[in-house]
Backbone bond lengths (Angstrom), bond angles and torsions (degrees), N, CA, C in turn:
res aa  C-N    CA-C-N  psi(-1)  N-CA   C-N-CA  omega(-1)  CA-C   N-CA-C  phi
1 X - - - 1.526 - - 1.613 103.80 -
2 X 1.334 109.91 139.60 1.451 120.85 174.31 1.445 112.07 -111.93
3 X 1.292 120.37 156.15 1.462 128.48 179.02 1.536 110.52 -143.12
4 X 1.237 111.43 178.21 1.553 116.41 173.98 1.466 112.85 -60.17
5 X 1.355 113.81 128.42 1.506 112.91 174.55 1.537 111.19 -80.18
6 X 1.283 107.63 120.78 1.588 110.85 -176.39 1.567 112.08 -68.76
7 X 1.325 115.84 125.64 1.413 114.86 -179.32 1.556 111.65 -138.10
8 X 1.289 114.49 -165.27 1.417 114.57 -175.02 1.386 117.87 -68.33
9 X 1.308 125.01 -21.58 1.438 127.71 173.13 1.477 110.92 -61.30
10 X 1.295 121.80 -34.66 1.357 132.02 177.27 1.587 104.88 -61.06
11 X 1.297 118.67 -56.37 1.359 132.31 177.06 1.505 112.35 -44.87
12 X 1.348 111.15 -58.21 1.471 121.35 -175.03 1.433 115.03 -56.82
13 X 1.329 116.38 -21.93 1.561 123.09 -174.23 1.485 109.00 -82.22
14 X 1.375 118.44 5.38 1.604 114.59 174.41 1.445 109.44 -67.48
15 X 1.406 111.58 162.90 1.505 117.72 -174.60 1.600 106.66 -70.42
16 X 1.339 115.17 144.61 1.436 117.95 177.06 1.550 106.45 -122.75
17 X 1.409 121.76 144.93 1.381 123.70 -177.40 1.595 107.37 -73.03
18 X 1.303 121.52 166.53 1.406 128.01 168.21 1.578 114.41 -127.73
19 X 1.318 118.41 -174.82 1.435 119.14 179.63 1.459 109.50 -55.93
20 X 1.255 119.91 -32.38 1.444 118.20 -169.79 1.663 115.99 -94.57
21 X 1.181 109.75 6.09 1.526 120.10 -173.31 1.527 106.11 -70.01
22 X 1.281 119.71 146.36 1.426 131.82 163.34 1.457 115.89 -136.88
23 X 1.344 121.91 173.04 1.420 125.39 -167.63 1.630 105.67 -63.83
24 X 1.244 119.20 -36.38 1.517 111.91 -179.43 1.518 111.87 -82.46
25 X 1.245 122.43 -29.37 1.509 125.99 169.61 1.482 112.08 -58.42
26 X 1.374 121.83 -26.04 1.451 121.83 -175.67 1.458 109.85 -92.22
27 X 1.404 120.53 4.07 1.397 119.05 178.97 1.472 121.27 103.03
28 X 1.362 115.06 141.60 1.500 117.57 -174.69 1.543 104.70 -121.09
29 X 1.378 112.94 122.37 1.407 120.76 -173.05 1.568 105.48 -116.13
30 X 1.519 111.28 131.25 1.414 115.83 174.24 1.568 107.27 -110.17
31 X 1.344 118.38 138.19 1.417 124.09 -178.92 1.609 102.60 -126.06
32 X 1.370 109.85 125.26 1.544 117.75 -175.96 1.505 109.04 -85.38
33 X 1.250 115.57 124.97 1.453 118.12 -178.88 1.591 115.14 -95.14
34 X 1.284 120.29 148.90 1.501 125.11 173.69 1.464 116.99 -80.38
35 X 1.203 125.50 -155.23 1.504 131.88 -170.59 1.476 109.76 -75.37
36 X 1.321 117.29 178.33 1.445 124.70 -173.21 1.592 111.43 -52.98
37 X 1.355 116.87 -44.95 1.498 119.06 -171.88 1.521 105.21 -96.29
38 X 1.356 120.92 19.80 1.432 121.47 -172.01 1.652 109.53 -135.47
39 X 1.299 113.54 42.60 1.451 115.32 -172.85 1.669 105.87 -97.76
40 X 1.243 118.94 -17.34 1.478 114.58 -168.87 1.467 112.30 -64.95
41 X 1.248 120.59 -36.62 1.593 124.94 -177.16 1.458 106.78 -61.94
42 X 1.322 118.82 -48.53 1.488 122.20 -170.02 1.518 105.58 -69.11
43 X 1.390 114.91 -35.44 1.494 120.68 -174.79 1.558 107.32 -69.68
44 X 1.169 122.64 -42.07 1.409 131.02 170.72 1.558 111.34 -52.03
45 X 1.311 115.13 -51.63 1.476 121.86 -178.84 1.664 111.32 -64.22
46 X 1.404 107.59 -40.02 1.367 112.19 176.56 1.549 119.97 -65.05
47 X 1.410 106.74 -43.22 1.563 109.54 172.94 1.449 113.69 -63.77
48 X 1.258 122.19 -37.10 1.430 122.72 178.63 1.414 112.48 -64.71
49 X 1.278 118.59 -46.57 1.424 119.52 176.04 1.456 114.88 -58.64
50 X 1.323 120.73 -41.53 1.462 128.45 172.98 1.525 106.68 -55.71
51 X 1.404 122.74 -62.15 1.290 121.60 -177.64 1.600 118.30 -59.33
52 X 1.297 108.61 -15.36 1.508 118.36 179.55 1.538 109.78 -80.93
53 X 1.298 120.68 -8.33 1.350 124.74 174.14 1.492 118.55 121.83
54 X 1.412 117.25 -15.63 1.571 120.40 -177.24 1.655 102.77 -60.55
55 X 1.262 112.55 132.51 1.457 124.76 -174.22 1.509 113.06 -71.28
56 X 1.298 116.99 -28.01 1.481 121.53 -161.89 1.551 101.29 -145.48
57 X 1.240 124.63 110.72 1.532 128.11 176.85 1.416 110.83 -126.00
58 X 1.349 112.42 130.17 1.529 123.71 -175.87 1.529 106.98 -119.64
59 X 1.322 118.19 144.98 1.368 122.28 168.80 1.529 109.58 -108.76
60 X 1.230 121.63 122.34 1.524 123.06 -176.31 1.570 109.28 -103.83
61 X 1.377 117.45 125.99 1.295 118.99 -168.25 1.696 107.37 -151.47
62 X 1.241 112.58 155.75 1.596 114.15 176.21 1.564 106.22 -78.89
63 X 1.417 113.11 170.32 1.420 119.84 -174.02 1.536 113.62 -57.29
64 X 1.266 118.35 -28.40 1.462 117.19 -174.54 1.600 111.18 -72.69
65 X 1.326 114.08 -18.56 1.549 120.56 -179.60 1.370 116.66 -102.07
66 X 1.475 119.25 -21.16 1.338 120.94 -176.11 1.540 116.45 -62.12
67 X 1.407 114.67 -36.18 1.456 116.12 177.70 1.384 116.50 -65.02
68 X 1.369 112.71 -36.27 1.631 120.41 177.69 1.606 103.05 -62.68
69 X 1.312 116.81 -50.16 1.456 120.48 -171.30 1.649 108.03 -64.87
70 X 1.457 117.53 -34.50 1.447 111.31 179.30 1.474 110.24 -72.15
71 X 1.221 120.11 -17.43 1.469 116.30 177.35 1.562 116.33 -75.09
72 X 1.336 116.10 -13.90 1.333 121.15 -177.07 1.534 117.01 -122.45
73 X 1.230 120.69 -24.00 1.433 123.47 -176.02 1.589 111.91 -95.00
74 X 1.379 111.10 130.93 1.406 119.61 179.99 1.694 108.57 -116.44
75 X 1.260 113.39 -49.84 1.517 113.33 -177.68 1.519 112.57 -89.33
76 X 1.418 121.78 -19.11 1.344 126.56 -176.62 1.472 105.22 -85.98
77 X 1.369 120.93 148.66 1.528 122.79 174.32 1.518 102.36 -101.79
78 X 1.335 108.01 150.41 1.585 117.57 -176.49 1.590 100.96 -114.20
79 X 1.378 103.72 135.64 1.452 114.53 179.28 1.565 107.55 -120.95
80 X 1.362 121.73 118.42 1.403 126.05 -165.29 1.619 101.67 -96.51
81 X 1.342 111.22 123.96 1.420 121.61 -179.68 1.530 110.81 -89.32
82 X 1.271 115.40 122.28 1.561 112.59 168.86 1.424 111.23 -82.69
83 X 1.333 118.29 161.61 1.584 117.88 -179.49 1.445 119.92 -59.67
84 X 1.361 113.11 -27.70 1.563 115.59 -178.07 1.499 110.79 -83.60
85 X 1.356 116.48 -8.73 1.560 117.08 -177.16 1.548 114.42 -88.16
86 X 1.286 115.54 136.53 1.465 120.84 173.68 1.581 114.54 -77.10
87 X 1.152 119.97 147.71 1.602 119.87 178.39 1.531 105.84 -60.91
88 X 1.246 113.25 -47.89 1.491 115.67 -175.66 1.606 115.27 -57.39
89 X 1.365 114.86 -33.18 1.373 118.36 177.31 1.492 112.57 -73.74
90 X 1.386 123.96 -28.54 1.400 128.81 170.43 1.428 116.52 -69.84
91 X 1.434 115.29 -22.65 1.488 120.19 -171.66 1.552 103.42 -95.67
92 X 1.218 125.52 5.13 1.511 124.19 175.83 1.488 108.37 -67.06
93 X 1.390 117.86 125.13 1.389 127.05 177.63 1.633 107.32 104.12
94 X 1.245 120.31 -10.38 1.562 122.13 171.89 1.478 109.76 -86.96
95 X 1.329 106.63 152.74 1.585 111.77 -175.60 1.494 111.56 -94.20
96 X 1.384 117.77 -17.02 1.462 124.80 178.38 1.487 113.07 -157.20
97 X 1.302 117.18 164.51 1.509 116.66 176.57 1.606 108.56 -144.38
98 X 1.229 110.74 146.85 1.505 116.42 165.43 1.606 110.93 -115.82
99 X 1.388 109.91 128.89 1.464 112.45 -179.80 1.657 107.11 -135.05
100 X 1.337 115.15 137.54 1.421 123.83 169.92 1.428 117.14 135.50
101 X 1.291 119.82 -28.62 1.518 120.27 178.17 1.447 115.36 -56.95
102 X 1.370 119.28 108.33 1.517 126.80 -179.37 1.566 106.72 53.47
103 X 1.301 126.33 41.19 1.305 132.61 -177.27 1.475 115.59 -74.51
104 X 1.375 114.62 -44.59 1.468 125.12 -178.86 1.387 113.00 122.18
105 X 1.362 127.26 163.49 1.401 128.42 -170.25 1.482 109.82 -134.81
106 X 1.347 122.83 35.67 1.380 126.59 178.42 1.641 108.13 -98.31
107 X 1.369 111.84 171.11 1.383 115.72 -176.99 1.674 106.82 -64.81
108 X 1.166 116.15 -31.24 1.509 121.32 177.58 1.519 108.20 -62.32
109 X 1.239 121.39 -48.21 1.480 124.20 173.94 1.420 111.54 -56.86
110 X 1.347 115.58 -46.03 1.467 120.87 -174.82 1.534 108.21 -59.65
111 X 1.276 115.46 -43.62 1.555 121.21 176.43 1.462 108.37 -60.92
112 X 1.321 121.20 -42.11 1.560 122.51 174.41 1.455 108.89 -59.00
113 X 1.189 121.28 -46.71 1.576 120.95 -175.32 1.587 103.54 -66.46
114 X 1.204 118.15 -41.55 1.557 116.43 -177.45 1.608 104.94 -63.51
115 X 1.224 115.77 -44.08 1.528 120.32 -179.45 1.541 111.92 -55.22
116 X 1.362 114.32 -41.09 1.434 118.55 -177.11 1.510 111.75 -76.34
117 X 1.336 118.94 -43.65 1.513 123.35 174.82 1.439 115.58 -60.65
118 X 1.427 114.13 -33.06 1.458 112.88 -177.20 1.637 110.90 -93.44
119 X 1.486 112.69 -30.12 1.424 116.29 -169.57 1.511 116.43 -104.05
120 X 1.318 120.20 -8.18 1.423 125.28 -178.77 1.526 108.67 -96.00
121 X 1.274 123.38 110.44 1.479 118.54 -168.27 1.537 114.49 -96.70
122 X 1.420 112.96 21.82 1.459 114.96 -178.13 1.528 102.87 -125.03
123 X 1.458 117.05 173.50 1.325 123.64 176.69 1.501 124.47 -38.01
124 X 1.151 134.03 132.09 1.380 133.70 -165.33 1.554 112.57 -143.62
125 X 1.466 120.65 120.47 1.348 125.62 179.21 1.507 107.42 -103.06
126 X 1.333 112.38 123.37 1.428 116.48 -179.90 1.649 111.77 -108.31
127 X 1.166 113.01 125.95 1.537 111.38 -174.06 1.543 107.68 -141.23
128 X 1.372 112.55 166.58 1.503 116.58 170.49 1.474 117.21 55.20
129 X 1.334 116.97 -122.51 1.377 120.25 -176.71 1.582 118.27 -58.74
130 X 1.342 110.62 -34.42 1.414 118.08 171.89 1.487 118.87 -56.31
131 X 1.367 108.80 -36.07 1.605 114.68 174.48 1.443 113.10 -71.37
132 X 1.393 116.35 -35.94 1.442 118.86 178.82 1.600 112.34 -65.79
133 X 1.348 110.16 -38.38 1.522 113.20 179.02 1.534 111.42 -67.33
134 X 1.368 118.05 -39.02 1.375 114.34 170.25 1.501 122.50 -60.98
135 X 1.438 111.57 -34.49 1.404 118.39 174.01 1.532 105.66 -63.22
136 X 1.236 120.50 -46.34 1.458 120.02 -173.44 1.560 110.72 -60.83
137 X 1.257 114.16 -38.28 1.451 123.21 -179.84 1.526 107.49 -57.92
138 X 1.344 123.41 -41.26 1.406 125.69 176.49 1.575 107.05 86.14
139 X 1.327 118.36 164.56 1.433 122.42 -178.34 1.409 117.92 -59.31
140 X 1.289 117.05 -27.90 1.428 124.20 178.91 1.543 114.92 -91.74
141 X 1.369 111.23 -1.88 1.413 119.79 -179.51 1.557 120.17 -78.70
142 X 1.340 117.65 161.52 1.441 116.90 -171.92 1.538 107.21 -73.12
143 X 1.284 122.31 -30.40 1.552 116.23 175.92 1.444 115.22 -62.03
144 X 1.422 113.74 -46.95 1.392 116.37 -169.21 1.679 105.20 -71.03
145 X 1.355 118.43 -37.53 1.494 121.50 -179.90 1.536 110.64 -69.89
146 X 1.410 114.35 -18.70 1.475 115.45 -177.75 1.608 106.03 -85.70
147 X 1.350 117.38 -34.75 1.307 119.58 169.03 1.611 115.97 -56.31
148 X 1.247 112.04 -50.78 1.464 122.06 175.34 1.571 115.28 -56.14
149 X 1.325 116.32 -26.98 1.446 129.14 -175.62 1.404 108.14 -84.78
150 X 1.372 126.74 -22.44 1.399 124.01 -167.26 1.471 110.41 -70.31
151 X 1.265 117.87 146.44 1.409 127.36 175.09 1.431 119.77 -100.74
152 X 1.423 111.97 -26.02 1.459 122.47 172.28 1.563 110.18 -74.78
153 X 1.403 124.12 151.35 1.353 123.46 170.50 1.496 116.40 -49.17
154 X 1.340 117.40 133.54 1.343 125.30 176.86 1.549 112.87 -132.21
155 X 1.344 114.92 126.33 1.658 118.71 -173.90 1.574 104.15 -122.60
156 X 1.244 112.01 126.40 1.300 126.94 175.22 1.577 115.37 -96.33
157 X 1.237 132.18 128.14 1.388 123.39 -170.78 1.607 107.79 -129.79
158 X 1.247 116.10 71.48 1.435 123.17 -173.08 1.640 110.32 -85.13
159 X 1.284 118.76 137.39 1.530 121.70 159.55 1.536 105.68 -78.52
160 X 1.280 114.62 173.87 1.547 119.73 -170.48 1.536 108.09 -66.14
161 X 1.291 123.52 -30.76 1.548 117.29 172.46 1.362 112.93 -63.46
162 X 1.440 117.53 -44.42 1.478 119.94 -173.92 1.611 108.96 -73.86
163 X 1.286 114.68 -31.99 1.459 119.42 170.03 1.602 117.93 -57.42
164 X 1.304 103.85 -44.82 1.458 107.10 -177.16 1.563 112.91 -75.08
165 X 1.345 117.30 -24.57 1.459 118.46 173.08 1.634 108.96 -70.18
166 X 1.333 113.75 -37.95 1.395 113.79 176.64 1.692 116.93 -72.81
167 X 1.261 115.16 -39.05 1.497 117.65 -171.88 1.582 115.45 -117.63
168 X 1.269 113.95 -5.93 1.529 119.62 180.00 1.592 105.49 91.60
169 X 1.314 113.11 -179.42 1.490 121.20 175.34 1.345 115.06 -65.08
170 X 1.410 118.57 143.63 1.403 125.40 176.97 1.394 115.63 -135.68
171 X 1.319 127.76 155.65 1.417 131.59 -178.70 1.472 107.24 -72.60
172 X 1.376 120.23 127.58 1.384 118.16 -176.88 1.592 120.84 -59.51
173 X 1.385 108.59 -22.54 1.567 113.40 -178.93 1.570 103.59 -86.62
174 X 1.193 123.36 -1.45 1.540 124.47 -178.54 1.656 106.11 -116.87
175 X 1.270 116.12 32.68 1.513 114.21 -174.89 1.559 108.98 -66.26
176 X 1.346 117.50 -39.90 1.446 121.78 177.07 1.450 115.56 -55.43
177 X 1.370 111.05 -43.53 1.584 121.67 -174.32 1.552 104.95 -69.90
178 X 1.306 113.69 -46.82 1.502 113.74 -179.56 1.522 111.44 -70.93
179 X 1.201 126.10 -24.78 1.409 127.47 176.78 1.589 110.62 -68.50
180 X 1.361 110.44 -49.13 1.474 118.13 176.56 1.456 107.65 -60.30
181 X 1.277 126.64 -46.72 1.472 130.62 -177.88 1.621 108.77 -53.50
182 X 1.376 111.14 -47.08 1.455 111.17 -177.69 1.619 111.36 -70.59
183 X 1.337 115.22 -38.58 1.432 116.12 -179.27 1.605 108.07 -62.46
184 X 1.191 117.43 -38.67 1.549 114.17 177.93 1.598 112.52 -71.75
185 X 1.353 112.58 -34.10 1.358 113.08 175.96 1.581 118.16 -64.25
186 X 1.356 111.05 -35.07 1.449 117.93 175.30 1.517 118.23 -90.47
187 X 1.355 120.72 -17.38 1.373 123.85 -177.50 1.418 107.74 74.29
188 X 1.412 122.98 34.93 1.412 122.39 -172.33 1.564 106.35 -145.00
189 X 1.454 112.85 158.90 1.434 116.63 173.96 1.567 110.85 -78.05
190 X 1.395 115.57 131.83 1.435 125.10 -178.65 1.521 110.27 -102.14
191 X 1.328 120.82 125.12 1.468 118.27 165.13 1.511 103.78 -118.92
192 X 1.401 108.64 108.22 1.483 118.54 -176.07 1.424 109.30 -96.28
193 X 1.329 119.20 99.17 1.488 125.69 -171.25 1.486 115.92 -74.19
194 X 1.364 109.89 155.70 1.504 112.79 176.85 1.564 107.82 154.04
195 X 1.366 112.86 -170.69 1.444 115.06 -178.70 1.539 109.17 -55.31
196 X 1.319 117.16 -40.12 1.325 122.27 167.04 1.582 112.51 -113.03
197 X 1.331 112.82 118.01 1.482 118.85 -172.93 1.566 110.48 -97.40
198 X 1.374 117.15 124.07 1.464 114.33 177.51 1.552 107.29 -114.60
199 X 1.424 110.19 140.40 1.450 120.76 175.68 1.445 106.52 -109.20
200 X 1.323 120.59 131.87 1.409 124.97 -177.40 1.607 111.37 -136.97
201 X 1.421 114.37 139.99 1.355 116.27 178.51 1.478 111.49 -118.88
202 X 1.288 123.24 155.70 1.627 122.38 -176.48 1.430 104.64 -61.33
203 X 1.275 124.29 -32.69 1.561 115.62 -173.26 1.509 113.04 -78.97
204 X 1.458 118.71 5.72 1.359 118.69 171.85 1.442 116.77 112.51
205 X 1.470 115.69 -11.43 1.535 118.11 -173.70 1.583 101.25 -74.58
206 X 1.276 111.15 148.54 1.444 123.85 -178.57 1.447 114.42 -147.55
207 X 1.401 119.52 127.61 1.445 123.11 178.07 1.480 108.53 -133.11
208 X 1.389 110.32 164.59 1.445 115.70 -179.76 1.586 111.00 -146.30
209 X 1.376 110.19 153.33 1.485 114.88 174.50 1.593 103.33 -136.34
210 X 1.314 106.33 142.17 1.512 119.71 170.38 1.537 116.00 -113.16
211 X 1.301 116.11 15.26 1.449 120.47 -170.88 1.456 114.55 -81.13
212 X 1.346 117.45 -13.09 1.382 123.55 -172.14 1.553 110.91 -56.05
213 X 1.420 118.88 144.18 1.431 119.85 177.76 1.600 104.69 -106.18
214 X 1.229 114.47 153.35 1.565 120.67 179.41 1.511 106.37 -59.30
215 X 1.301 122.89 -36.03 1.469 123.66 -179.81 1.418 116.02 -55.94
216 X 1.349 120.39 -12.22 1.502 123.48 179.14 1.550 108.00 -80.46
217 X 1.341 118.38 -0.78 1.398 123.27 174.03 1.540 103.10 -79.41
218 X 1.391 118.50 73.67 1.454 122.25 178.57 1.572 106.30 -153.07
219 X 1.388 115.89 145.28 1.409 116.56 -172.32 1.493 110.07 -56.53
220 X 1.246 121.32 142.55 1.431 126.87 167.95 1.499 114.14 98.17
221 X 1.295 118.16 -17.52 1.506 119.23 -178.87 1.446 109.97 -63.60
222 X 1.203 122.84 -39.04 1.434 129.04 176.34 1.583 111.07 -61.13
223 X 1.273 121.94 -40.18 1.345 124.88 173.93 1.620 112.79 -70.55
224 X 1.259 118.18 -24.67 1.502 120.19 166.75 1.486 113.30 -63.41
225 X 1.347 111.55 -43.55 1.446 114.09 -176.77 1.471 112.75 -68.36
226 X 1.347 115.41 -42.28 1.437 121.36 170.34 1.476 112.92 -51.48
227 X 1.281 120.30 -43.72 1.441 119.94 176.25 1.479 116.22 -67.33
228 X 1.380 116.04 -36.70 1.524 116.04 179.23 1.458 108.21 -65.00
229 X 1.289 122.46 -41.03 1.397 124.18 -178.93 1.548 110.02 -63.36
230 X 1.462 115.58 -43.33 1.421 118.94 174.26 1.429 115.10 -57.85
231 X 1.346 117.62 -46.07 1.399 119.44 176.62 1.480 119.77 -56.71
232 X 1.330 116.76 -38.87 1.496 125.44 170.26 1.526 113.53 -60.28
233 X 1.369 110.44 -49.28 1.464 115.69 -177.16 1.526 107.66 -60.07
234 X 1.321 122.41 -41.18 1.376 128.70 179.42 1.538 112.16 -54.70
235 X 1.353 116.75 -32.36 1.348 120.79 179.05 1.562 114.69 -95.54
236 X 1.335 114.88 18.50 1.401 123.83 168.10 1.537 109.48 76.50
237 X 1.210 116.57 26.52 1.564 119.56 -179.57 1.605 99.41 -81.43
238 X 1.349 116.48 140.49 1.464 115.48 -179.08 1.498 114.11 -69.51
239 X 1.265 119.85 148.18 1.510 119.08 -161.07 1.468 114.64 -63.80
240 X 1.248 126.69 -39.09 1.426 129.69 -177.24 1.436 105.52 -66.71
241 X 1.255 120.27 -50.34 1.444 126.16 -174.85 1.657 111.42 -65.65
242 X 1.260 113.08 -34.64 1.431 128.05 176.02 1.560 109.45 -58.48
243 X 1.371 111.58 -52.56 1.486 122.59 -175.78 1.543 107.74 -63.70
244 X 1.398 116.10 -43.67 1.526 120.26 179.90 1.422 109.78 -65.12
245 X 1.316 117.84 -43.85 1.536 120.49 -176.32 1.486 110.25 -65.29
246 X 1.408 115.53 -40.77 1.531 113.74 -175.60 1.477 105.05 -76.54
247 X 1.224 127.92 -28.41 1.412 122.13 -178.90 1.536 108.36 -66.32
248 X 1.337 121.58 -41.11 1.512 121.62 178.49 1.497 107.08 -66.34
249 X 1.272 120.42 -46.68 1.411 119.04 -173.47 1.567 114.77 -64.58
250 X 1.337 109.78 -36.81 1.518 120.78 176.49 1.507 110.29 -61.43
251 X 1.387 117.68 -45.38 1.450 125.25 -176.01 1.612 107.56 -70.00
252 X 1.344 116.57 -45.72 1.403 121.93 -178.74 1.444 108.17 -60.95
253 X 1.358 125.11 -50.93 1.390 127.03 179.22 1.514 110.55 -53.84
254 X 1.356 116.68 -41.43 1.408 123.58 -175.42 1.632 109.89 -65.71
255 X 1.234 116.59 -43.25 1.418 123.19 179.99 1.409 110.16 -66.90
256 X 1.391 122.70 -32.37 1.362 122.51 176.86 1.456 111.84 -67.79
257 X 1.256 117.68 -36.09 1.446 122.39 -179.48 1.482 110.65 -72.93
258 X 1.384 117.43 -52.53 1.454 121.39 -179.56 1.423 117.47 71.67
259 X 1.332 119.71 -144.39 1.448 125.95 -175.22 1.533 109.94 -58.37
260 X 1.411 112.71 140.66 1.456 116.23 -177.80 1.509 113.96 91.25
261 X 1.351 123.65 -8.77 1.287 129.71 -176.68 1.476 117.70 -48.45
262 X 1.301 126.60 125.22 1.459 131.04 163.85 1.536 108.47 -119.40
263 X 1.196 110.88 163.66 1.544 120.31 -166.23 1.683 108.33 -56.53
264 X 1.350 119.52 -41.63 1.315 119.38 -178.94 1.449 119.16 -70.58
265 X 1.340 115.37 -16.49 1.501 127.24 168.15 1.568 110.67 -57.86
266 X 1.326 113.60 -41.41 1.474 116.64 -178.39 1.590 110.74 -62.79
267 X 1.388 114.12 -37.50 1.385 117.67 -179.06 1.603 115.38 -69.36
268 X 1.432 108.62 -33.66 1.572 114.58 177.88 1.528 107.00 -73.70
269 X 1.379 122.37 -28.65 1.449 124.51 176.33 1.478 118.89 -71.87
270 X 1.300 110.93 -14.98 1.528 107.43 -169.13 1.532 113.36 -72.97
271 X 1.320 124.50 -33.21 1.433 123.85 -177.90 1.667 111.27 -50.49
272 X 1.335 109.37 -49.60 1.416 119.60 175.49 1.593 120.16 -54.97
273 X 1.366 105.02 -41.74 1.470 119.87 177.56 1.529 112.24 -64.73
274 X 1.394 110.89 -47.40 1.389 121.62 179.96 1.476 113.06 -71.49
275 X 1.337 124.81 -31.77 1.342 128.78 174.42 1.481 110.80 -68.91
276 X 1.314 124.52 -35.30 1.494 121.84 171.95 1.527 111.22 -67.78
277 X 1.222 119.25 -26.68 1.539 122.00 -174.74 1.591 107.49 -90.32
278 X 1.264 120.56 -21.83 1.472 119.24 -175.70 1.506 120.12 -66.59
279 X 1.252 124.32 148.44 1.331 128.03 174.09 1.546 114.91 -53.84
280 X 1.196 127.09 151.45 1.533 128.16 -167.49 1.573 105.94 -61.97
281 X 1.284 123.92 -35.02 1.478 120.06 179.58 1.496 112.73 -71.55
282 X 1.300 122.24 -16.78 1.332 124.97 -174.94 1.680 116.38 -104.36
283 X 1.347 110.64 -9.78 1.446 114.75 -179.17 1.525 108.94 -65.87
284 X 1.438 117.36 154.10 1.259 128.88 177.15 1.595 109.25 -63.53
285 X 1.317 112.54 140.45 1.539 115.19 -170.87 1.552 104.30 -100.40
């Protein structure tokens, strides 16, 4: 199965600010954090979403994690969650959210994912542990069915292991077909990561990129991609287009870093990549 080849034109279509833009008009992104010792993945996603242009980015975390976050975060705001507060209630006023990086796999976290899927009415990126919890729920489970029932855009970003847990084994030469099939089963956008990354939409749209470098096989690089997508969604970019643009930008940044790449290098490389994409009037002088 063939699809659109994701290229620079898709990346150039990202939202750009103008003279009247301010931090709130550029979109508000919420990133949900895991436990006290698991803040790094969410921090990577939040920083990526911020670099991608979201004007206001907040990390939402329990009291045990907020002190850790406060030692590291300068530009991102920290929202402390009390035990009685639902995640969806804390995300009121945000334009998009990212949930899953190093979030946890207990029944408590499963209930939180269900709450966000059902109660957050804006675009939602589900990654990492959120995907494993959906897989554990099974196709007849509440989480799976809640994703199917969402009316707001939902993007799932599995690597091949997570994809297999969700969809079962698939033939490697039919990755695009398998990705589209799962997207249609869930009613969600799928970004199936790997050496060849496929993006599929329930309406049948399908796109692929083979730009990825093997040096992306490093912890945290997927969290960065989830944050890039979230940052574009917060700026009201349509979900399929946001996923395609983020895949190209992520791979291009990785190729510029090359050997020795770790996840934070991708975030540092983003301004140069974005500067090359920017309209003439917005390029660095």
